[in-house]
Steps between C-alpha positions, in 0.01 A plus 500: 500500500668706771875471532658550842865566570753640739813704445774520759680833517816548705522836672752669726385706797651714770351692789636747750366285781739223383773724650318549830393855416151613596414580138231338286664574162557204270580438135463212258664422168294278273792496257706312762755782474730600789603827333139613453432421864817671626411811302169516689680436830751781437220742413314409820809521723594843362146629554409341834814374676765767442692373805594181308817525296477307174857372505604167350466316833145625562398430140630141534306461826183633337542266201531204737147578627334464158253211501406291198138395493272311264171647388233281349268650239188298421314557177220335321 
Protein backbone atom coordinates (compact mmCIF):
# COMPACT_ATOMS: atom_id res chain seq x y z
CA UNK A 1 0.00 0.00 0.00
CA UNK A 2 1.32 3.44 -0.93
CA UNK A 3 1.09 6.14 1.70
CA UNK A 4 0.70 9.75 0.57
CA UNK A 5 1.28 12.83 2.67
CA UNK A 6 2.07 16.49 2.72
CA UNK A 7 4.31 18.57 4.95
CA UNK A 8 3.90 22.31 5.27
CA UNK A 9 7.12 24.23 5.79
CA UNK A 10 7.14 27.91 6.71
CA UNK A 11 9.92 29.89 5.06
CA UNK A 12 11.03 33.51 5.12
CA UNK A 13 12.16 35.23 1.93
CA UNK A 14 13.54 38.57 0.87
CA UNK A 15 14.55 39.97 -2.49
CA UNK A 16 16.30 43.12 -3.60
CA UNK A 17 13.42 43.85 -5.94
CA UNK A 18 11.16 44.14 -2.84
CA UNK A 19 13.01 47.45 -2.27
CA UNK A 20 12.52 48.68 -5.82
CA UNK A 21 16.12 47.98 -6.82
CA UNK A 22 16.81 46.51 -10.24
CA UNK A 23 18.53 43.47 -8.73
CA UNK A 24 17.46 39.84 -9.00
CA UNK A 25 19.14 38.66 -5.78
CA UNK A 26 16.94 36.86 -3.27
CA UNK A 27 17.36 34.67 -0.21
CA UNK A 28 15.24 32.18 1.68
CA UNK A 29 15.45 30.76 5.18
CA UNK A 30 13.85 27.35 5.58
CA UNK A 31 14.59 27.57 9.30
CA UNK A 32 12.15 30.50 9.54
CA UNK A 33 15.03 32.53 11.00
CA UNK A 34 15.29 36.33 10.63
CA UNK A 35 18.92 36.41 11.78
CA UNK A 36 20.00 33.83 9.18
CA UNK A 37 18.23 35.85 6.50
CA UNK A 38 19.66 39.19 7.68
CA UNK A 39 23.15 37.71 7.64
CA UNK A 40 22.66 36.87 3.95
CA UNK A 41 21.22 40.35 3.29
CA UNK A 42 24.18 42.08 4.96
CA UNK A 43 26.65 39.99 2.95
CA UNK A 44 24.84 40.88 -0.29
CA UNK A 45 24.55 44.60 0.52
CA UNK A 46 28.26 44.84 1.38
CA UNK A 47 29.21 43.07 -1.85
CA UNK A 48 26.75 44.58 -4.33
CA UNK A 49 25.18 47.73 -2.87
CA UNK A 50 28.00 49.57 -1.11
CA UNK A 51 26.02 52.83 -1.38
CA UNK A 52 23.51 51.53 1.21
CA UNK A 53 24.42 52.24 4.81
CA UNK A 54 23.45 49.40 7.13
CA UNK A 55 22.34 51.62 10.01
CA UNK A 56 19.58 50.66 12.44
CA UNK A 57 16.89 52.49 10.44
CA UNK A 58 17.79 50.76 7.15
CA UNK A 59 18.06 47.38 8.86
CA UNK A 60 14.57 47.86 10.35
CA UNK A 61 13.23 48.82 6.91
CA UNK A 62 14.84 45.75 5.34
CA UNK A 63 13.41 43.48 8.06
CA UNK A 64 9.93 44.87 7.39
CA UNK A 65 10.20 43.54 3.80
CA UNK A 66 10.72 39.90 4.85
CA UNK A 67 7.85 37.74 3.62
CA UNK A 68 6.62 34.57 5.30
CA UNK A 69 5.49 31.89 2.90
CA UNK A 70 4.23 28.33 3.12
CA UNK A 71 5.82 25.57 1.10
CA UNK A 72 4.03 22.30 0.56
CA UNK A 73 6.09 19.13 0.20
CA UNK A 74 4.24 16.11 -1.17
CA UNK A 75 5.60 12.63 -0.59
CA UNK A 76 4.39 9.17 -1.16
